N, C-alpha and C positions, 0 to 999 in steps of 0.2 A: 480249238486247242489241240494243241499234239500231249497223246496221251502220256503220263509221267510213265506210264509202261512200257513203252516206246523206248522212250529215251533212257530209263534203265537196260532195257534189252541190248540197244546200239552199245551204250558203252562197254557193256559184260564183254558182248561180242572182241571188241580191243584189248579187254583186260582194262578197263578206264575206271577210274572214280572223278566225281568231282574234286577238286583242289584247291582248295580253304584258302592256299597260301596266292594262290592267282585270282581269287574274287571269282570262281568259277561259279555262274549263274546263270542258267539256259532259258533262252524265252522260250515258252510255250504257245505265246497268243499270232495264231498266224494271221486275224485279221489285223491286229494291230501291225505286224510287218507288211503287208499289205499299205496299209494307210501310211507308216513311216515312207515309203515306196514314193503313195500320190502325192507327200509333201514335199519329195526332193523335187518332182516333175522330171523323170527320168525320160531318156529318149537313148537312140540310139549311137549318136554323137557323145556319149556320158561314159568316164570312165571312172568307178564308184571303186570307193575304200570301204570295206567291211573292218572293225577294227574289233580284233575279239572273234572271229569269224564260228567257233564251237563247234556245235553239231552241223552248222551249214546252212540250217532251212532258214534264213535269211537271205542268206549270199545265193540259195535258188531264187528266191523274188527278186532280188536284185536282176540278178543271169537272165532273168526272162527279161526284164523291164530297159536296159542298160545293154550301149554297146561292148562293157568290158567290165569285169569286178575283179579286185584285188582283195582276196582274201588272206588277212595279216590273222597268223596264230604263233603264242608262243610255244605253248604245250606239245613237243613233240610228239606224242600218242593221238592229239587231235589231229593236228596235222598230215598224219597216216590213213585216220578217218576220214579227212575231208578228202584228202587224194584220191579214196576209193570213192566217197560217196558223190563225189562233182568229179570222178572222170567222163561222165558225158557233155560236162559243159565246156564245150571248146574256148568259150571265150571268157571261163573263169582262170584266174592265177594263182595257185597257192602258195603261201610266201611264209616260211619259218623265222620268229624272230619277234624281236620290242619293236611294237611298231614307232617308238622313240628313238630308236637308234639303227633300224636296218634299213638298205638301201631300197628307196622304192622308187619305181616308173612314175610319171606324172601323173596325175588325178584332178577331178575339176570339184568332186562330188564326194559325199560320205553319208552315211549311211549304216548306222550301227546301234549296240547295246553295247557300250567296252565296260571292262571289269572298272567300278567303282574307285578300285584304289590311284587309276591313273587318270583319271577324268580331268581334274582341275588341272597338273600338268600338257594332258593331251587338248582343253580346248587354247590353251598360251600354243601349242605348237600349231594345232591346224589355222589359230587365228594368222599367224604368222606363216603360213605356207602360200607359195606365189600361185596360181595359178586356183586355187580353190576357190569356187562360187558360194557353195554353200555347204552346211553340215546339218543333217538330222540327224540328233541322238536321243537315246536313253539314259538320262544321269540320276543322280540321286532327286529328291524332290528338296531337300537343303539346299544344294547347288544350284536347282533352276531357280528356285526366290534369290543367292545371290546375285544370279546372272542379270536378274529387271529392278532389283533393289532400288529404293529413295537415298538419295543423303540422308545421312542424319539418323538411317534403321542400323540396327546390328548389321543386318545380312550385305550392308554396301560397304564394298571395298574392291581392292586390285581388282578383282575378278570381273567384276561390276564395269570397272569403267575403261579396264582394257576393249573388254566385248563391245561396250561401247564406241569406243574409238574406232573399232575396226567391223561393225558387223549391226545389222537389226537383228533384235531377238526376238523371238517369239516362243511363249508357252503352247504350247500342242494340245496334248492331255495328258490325265494323270493315268498313272499306272501302276495299278496295285503289285504290292510283292507276291500277291498269290499267282501273278502271270508267270514268274518264275521257278526253275525247279536247280537245286534246292530254293528253298526263299530265302530270301535277301532280308535282315533286319527293320529294314525303311523300305517306304512306299517309295516310286519312282516319278519320273515328268517328261514325257516327250517334247524335246527342245530342236527349233529351227534357228540357225546363224546362218543369215547372207550377206557375206562383203558386202562391202561398199566405200569407197572412200572415205577418210575423214571427215565427219562435220564439223570440224573446227580445224583454226590452222596450228601446227607446231613443226617448230624450228629444226628442231632438233629431236627426230623420235626416237633416236636411243635411249637418248637423255632424259626424254616425257617418260618411258615404259621404267628407265631406273628410278626416279623420282615417283611414280607412282608408287612400285614394291617399297622403297624405302619410307615413304611420306605413309604410309597404310600399315607399314611396324608398328607407328606408332601413334593408329588413328585418333587415341582419346588426349591426344598432345594438341595444344597449339602451334599454330602453323611453324611461327618464329623458332620452336624449340622442335619439331619434326623436322624441319627442313634442316636444322643445323646438325642434328644427330646423321641424317642422310646425309650432307653433302659431306660429313667427316669419315662416312663409311664406303664413299667413294673416293678417299683419297686427299681432299681440301683441306689447306690448313685449319687450327681450330678457329682460329682469331679470322682468319679470314670470311671462314665457314658462317660465322657465328656474326658478323657484319653485314653479308650477306643474306642472310635469312632474314636478320631484323629488316631490313630494307625492302623484304620481298612483299607483293600485292599476297592480300587476305591473310599479312600476318598476324591477327588476332584473333583470328576462328579458327577451329576446332577444324583437324582434320576431315574426321569423320561428314562433316556439313558440307565438305566442296563439294560441286559441281565437275563433272567432267574438264568442261571449259574453262572450269576456274583454275585446273591443277594445270590444264595446258598453258594457261596466265605465268604460273607462276613459275615452270619448268624454262617459258623462251626467256621471262626474267632473268634464270640461272643462265642461256645460253648467250645471252647479247653480252652479259658481262664476261665469260669466258672469252668468248669472240673477243670485246673489246682490250681483256686481258694478253691475247696471243697478239695484236697488232704491236 
């Protein structure tokens, strides 16, 4: 474990303090960092993204094992610290900015303990990145449960279905809150997402993902009602949306009970209707 005293001294030497607004909790467990890199199966051919690089301890582990590391950090003070600490690593590029907005070079893997307040958006963003092979992340325990939830449970929803469409998800190990400083309010979990081709057929991927979002905004409603609301939100005429939803597969099921492939059946039903209408 990295001593908290060392972290405090390092921050103090740059006139910095943890910024709650940015969700700064610095990972201290070097053994965990090494295991995260193990799970990513890093080699010299890999370019690895480290999101919220912080003090650079994980970045150094990744730099020893991979060909190139992109260390992204939003906090300007930490960017200055990172550039000084990592100056001896020619394969590390420190990038200042919001990872969801700043232009990035291509990368094929990500290993990181990102700020908790961006993790949901970050996972959707990562799963949409071309060229990404896998991600090993430390996330909130509650979010990890959502990634692998079963239909009908409280944790099952948009994140579960989108992740299962794009990747195989594995829970790796629990990460207690005392592995960070300052300690977060919740425990965490290390997870691994490995990209793969979708396991079921979707005729219009954009429509499918939009309907996953729209349907699970009304997860406790019957499909016929939730789909009508989702289609209306996408701009469809109310009468047309009502008729299409009434004739949908699984119309009398609760949204929360649908398997991912059953959501795809509903999306394909809508896609075929739209295609026929356009002809």
